[in-house]
C-alpha distance (Angstrom), angle and dihedral (degrees) to the residues before:
residue distance angle dihedral
M1 . . .
K2 3.70 . .
I3 3.79 124.1 .
E4 3.74 119.8 -175.0
Y5 3.84 133.0 178.3
I6 3.72 117.0 -147.1
N7 3.74 98.2 -162.5
K8 3.77 112.3 88.7
N9 3.70 95.8 -153.4
T10 3.80 120.7 48.5
P11 3.80 120.4 -149.1
K12 3.74 120.8 -110.9
L13 3.83 116.1 -108.2
N14 3.79 106.6 -130.4
I15 3.79 105.1 174.1
K16 3.84 90.8 -155.9
E17 3.82 89.8 59.7
I18 3.85 95.8 59.1
D19 3.74 103.5 119.8
V20 3.90 109.3 -142.7
K21 3.72 96.3 -179.3
N22 3.82 103.4 47.8
F23 3.79 136.3 41.5
N24 3.76 104.3 -107.5
N25 3.86 145.5 140.3
L26 3.83 88.6 -75.2
S27 3.70 108.2 35.4
P28 3.82 140.7 136.8
I29 3.82 113.2 -78.1
Y30 3.85 135.6 -144.6
S31 3.85 114.7 -118.6
F32 3.83 90.0 -143.4
T33 3.72 138.3 3.9
T34 3.79 122.5 -75.4
E35 3.83 90.8 -157.9
N36 3.84 123.4 92.2
I37 3.82 92.5 -116.5
A38 3.74 91.3 160.7
R39 3.73 89.2 65.0
Y40 3.73 108.6 37.4
F41 3.93 93.5 44.1
E42 3.71 84.9 71.0
Y43 3.93 87.1 75.9
L44 3.83 92.0 59.4
D45 3.80 132.5 68.7
F46 3.77 106.4 -138.3
K47 3.79 99.0 170.6
N48 3.88 109.5 132.8
K49 3.80 91.4 -18.9
T50 3.68 131.7 142.7
V51 3.92 110.7 -124.5
L52 3.81 134.1 -161.6
T53 3.80 113.3 -163.8
V54 3.72 144.0 159.1
A55 3.85 106.3 -94.7
A56 3.79 96.7 -143.8
S57 3.84 107.7 139.4
G58 3.78 92.6 -10.5
D59 3.73 92.5 -111.4
H60 3.73 95.0 113.4
I61 3.88 89.8 56.8
I62 3.85 96.1 45.3
N63 3.83 92.4 48.1
A64 3.79 92.1 46.2
F65 3.81 87.7 56.1
Y66 3.81 90.3 46.5
K67 3.74 89.2 54.8
G68 3.86 90.6 53.1
A69 3.81 107.3 -92.0
N70 3.73 116.6 161.2
K71 3.77 101.2 -154.7
V72 3.80 132.5 10.9
Y73 3.81 131.7 -163.3
G74 3.84 113.3 -159.9
F75 3.69 118.9 -165.2
D76 3.83 133.6 -175.2
I77 3.62 139.1 161.2
N78 3.76 88.5 -149.7
Y79 3.84 107.7 81.1
I80 3.79 93.4 -162.1
A81 3.84 87.7 59.7
L82 3.79 89.8 55.9
I83 3.79 95.4 51.7
F84 3.76 91.7 42.3
T85 3.85 87.9 54.0
E86 3.69 91.0 51.4
L87 3.78 90.4 49.8
K88 3.76 90.8 50.9
L89 3.90 94.1 48.6
V90 3.81 91.8 49.9
A91 3.82 92.8 45.0
L92 3.77 88.0 51.0
Q93 3.73 88.4 57.2
N94 3.74 99.0 44.9
L95 3.88 104.5 32.1
E96 3.78 129.5 70.7
Y97 3.77 119.4 -123.9
E98 3.92 99.4 -92.8
E99 3.87 90.3 40.8
F100 3.86 89.6 53.4
L101 3.77 91.2 50.0
H102 3.81 95.1 48.9
F103 3.78 93.3 43.5
F104 3.85 94.2 55.4
M105 3.79 107.9 23.9
I106 3.80 123.3 81.3
N107 3.78 95.9 -151.0
E108 3.79 108.6 -173.3
K109 3.78 107.0 11.3
N110 3.68 114.7 -128.1
D111 3.79 94.7 15.5
I112 3.74 105.6 106.3
E113 3.68 93.5 -171.6
K114 3.67 90.5 64.5
N115 3.79 91.8 43.1
K116 3.70 103.3 45.0
N117 3.73 95.4 118.1
V118 3.79 97.5 44.5
L119 3.82 107.1 127.3
D120 3.75 86.8 -18.3
Y121 3.74 111.8 -162.4
K122 3.78 95.7 -141.2
I123 3.83 91.9 52.8
Y124 3.77 89.5 47.7
V125 3.86 93.8 51.8
N126 3.88 98.1 38.0
K127 3.87 99.6 37.5
I128 3.83 113.0 19.4
K129 3.80 114.2 21.4
K130 3.89 95.8 68.9
D131 3.79 91.2 60.1
L132 3.77 97.7 46.2
S133 3.84 120.3 100.2
P134 3.83 109.2 -98.1
N135 3.86 93.7 -108.4
T136 3.77 94.2 49.4
S137 3.77 90.2 48.2
K138 3.70 90.9 52.5
K139 3.78 90.2 50.4
W140 3.76 95.5 49.9
D141 3.87 88.4 47.6
I142 3.80 86.3 57.8
L143 3.79 94.1 49.3
Y144 3.79 92.4 47.1
K145 3.82 91.4 48.3
E146 3.84 91.6 52.2
F147 3.77 86.7 59.8
E148 3.86 97.6 39.1
N149 3.85 90.2 -107.9
N150 3.71 90.2 -64.9
G151 3.77 105.0 142.2
Y152 3.91 93.4 -170.5
N153 3.85 91.4 57.2
L154 3.75 90.3 45.1
R155 3.75 94.1 49.2
N156 3.81 92.6 48.4
S157 3.81 93.2 45.0
Y158 3.74 135.3 100.6
I159 3.76 88.5 -89.7
F160 3.83 86.2 80.5
N161 3.77 131.2 53.7
N162 3.80 99.7 -137.9
K163 3.79 96.9 173.1
Y164 3.81 95.3 115.8
D165 3.88 96.0 24.6
N166 3.79 99.7 144.6
N167 3.75 120.3 144.7
N168 3.74 97.9 -147.0
V169 3.82 91.6 51.1
K170 3.83 91.3 50.7
I171 3.85 94.1 52.3
K172 3.83 89.7 45.7
S173 3.71 92.0 50.3
N174 3.93 95.8 51.7
L175 3.68 128.2 63.2
Y176 3.83 94.2 -159.8
L177 3.81 91.6 55.8
K178 3.78 99.7 54.5
S179 3.75 94.2 92.0
K180 3.84 144.6 -13.4
L181 3.72 86.8 -97.6
D182 3.78 95.1 55.3
Y183 3.83 90.3 45.9
N184 3.72 92.1 55.0
I185 3.75 90.9 49.3
A186 3.71 90.8 56.6
K187 3.78 90.4 43.7
E188 3.82 88.4 57.1
K189 3.82 96.6 44.1
I190 3.81 100.5 47.3
N191 3.88 104.7 119.9
E192 3.72 137.3 160.5
T193 3.84 116.3 -12.7
I194 3.67 125.7 -175.8
L195 3.84 118.1 -165.5
I196 3.83 122.9 -156.6
N197 3.82 123.3 -169.1
S198 3.82 97.8 -145.5
N199 3.82 141.8 94.3
Y200 3.90 115.0 -109.8
K201 3.77 92.1 -99.0
D202 3.84 95.4 61.3
I203 3.90 98.4 40.4
N204 3.80 101.8 127.0
H205 3.85 117.8 -136.8
K206 3.77 91.0 -166.3
S207 3.78 91.7 67.5
L208 3.78 94.5 33.1
P209 3.85 103.9 37.5
N210 3.85 92.7 162.7
L211 3.68 89.6 67.3
N212 3.86 87.7 78.2
N213 3.69 85.4 68.5
C214 3.74 103.3 46.3
D215 3.82 112.1 142.9
I216 3.80 96.3 -155.8
V217 3.79 127.7 27.1
L218 3.89 116.4 -169.7
M219 3.85 114.3 -168.2
S220 3.76 95.1 176.1
N221 3.95 109.9 -160.0
I222 3.81 94.4 -33.0
S223 3.87 85.8 128.6
D224 3.72 88.0 73.6
Y225 3.69 92.2 64.7
I226 3.70 105.1 36.1
K227 3.82 93.9 101.3
N228 3.86 84.9 71.0
I229 3.82 89.0 55.4
Y230 3.77 101.0 44.5
N231 3.78 131.2 41.5
E232 3.76 104.8 -78.4
E233 3.79 92.7 -144.9
T234 3.82 90.0 63.9
S235 3.77 131.5 68.0
Y236 3.71 93.3 -85.1
L237 3.74 96.2 171.9
E238 3.81 88.7 58.2
Q239 3.73 92.2 49.7
Y240 3.89 91.0 48.0
I241 3.83 92.0 51.4
N242 3.88 90.7 47.1
D243 3.77 92.4 49.8
I244 3.85 97.4 50.1
M245 3.81 89.5 43.9
K246 3.85 90.6 53.8
K247 3.68 94.3 42.4
F248 3.77 107.3 39.4
K249 3.87 111.6 10.4
N250 3.69 123.2 104.2
K251 3.86 130.6 160.8
N252 3.69 95.8 -91.1
N253 3.81 109.9 33.3
K254 3.81 129.9 87.3
I255 3.80 123.2 -131.4
V256 3.77 120.0 -161.5
C257 3.75 94.0 -154.7
A258 3.83 99.5 178.3
Y259 3.71 141.6 15.6
L260 3.81 111.6 -152.1
Y261 3.80 122.0 -157.0
N262 3.73 125.3 -149.1
I263 3.82 94.7 -8.0
K264 3.84 95.6 -172.7
N265 3.84 89.6 65.9
T266 3.81 108.7 100.3
I267 3.77 92.8 -160.2
Y268 3.76 96.2 90.1
R269 3.88 124.1 -143.1
S270 3.77 91.6 -155.9
K271 3.82 140.4 -9.8
I272 3.76 94.2 -88.3
D273 3.91 88.8 62.4
D274 3.73 87.8 68.2
P275 3.86 107.0 90.9
I276 3.78 95.8 -159.9
Y277 3.86 93.9 47.7
R278 3.83 95.6 45.6
K279 3.73 90.0 48.2
S280 3.75 90.7 53.3
I281 3.86 90.4 50.5
F282 3.84 92.9 50.7
N283 3.80 91.0 46.1
K284 3.80 93.2 49.5
L285 3.80 91.0 51.3
D286 3.90 91.0 43.5
I287 3.72 91.6 -125.4
T288 3.82 122.3 152.3
Y289 3.76 113.4 -138.9
K290 3.81 137.9 175.0
E291 3.80 124.5 -147.8
K292 3.81 119.2 -155.4
E293 3.70 120.6 -164.0
F294 3.88 126.0 -159.7
K295 3.75 140.2 152.6
S296 3.65 118.8 -70.0
V297 3.76 123.1 -127.9
I298 3.76 84.6 -121.1
D299 3.74 112.3 84.9
N300 3.87 116.6 -100.4
C301 3.79 93.7 6.4
T302 3.78 135.2 117.3
D303 3.83 123.7 -150.6
S304 3.71 130.9 -171.3
V305 3.82 141.7 -164.8
I306 3.81 127.3 -146.1
I307 3.73 113.8 -143.0
I308 3.84 123.6 -167.3
């Protein structure tokens, strides 16, 4: 496994600067995906493909390799997400299935007997730290030190967004977690991973020319946050679609430009959740798109992805 960071300068990790209210370059992270990756990855052919994806919890990257991807670029404006992704990739290589589950999953919240191995410091030092990049190792040392090397307190702290931290949901969401066999398949297939500390707008094609030829681009639910990137008074959804088309679209690739949660809910999280509005934008831009619906990992909900 090869992990490479494109950015020459890595950000400083000042614990006091972590923004718990807004999505930023230092924000709380999710331990696992909240998307039903296991379901919607069925609509894409990853075999021997080059993939660009949001890094987030690292699960998009691992599942892409599980499905046969050859090379994966993971980008994220949140630097903590990148160092967590590296932690998870190295843990996948160095831990057995049950160890991995116990290291990352909370299990029964507030029951320390069932959480005693979560982000366990001894496991971090003895089995993971040695294979982290020097900068990432330093950053995790800072985080552990902040919580007196107590992994349980770190895992249950403001560093993590634990709102949807349900173990059954995590396993349902991820192909590589469904069994020990699936986990070992992912372990064997993890290949070259390049991590980029950037939002999608600022990814530089001059330094990453191969991005012009990415076969699959996964934007996750970035569309929920684009109003914070563009001028909210403008048609920011139109600007977003235009930007990703210009940056990443070629005649042969597939871009999952949005993951939509609970699509039957008529109280919309953002403009892209409104089916009439998003159809009008795609029609205006003369862009053909497909929408795939599937069962959410949350009971009694339906999610979808938009593929262009």
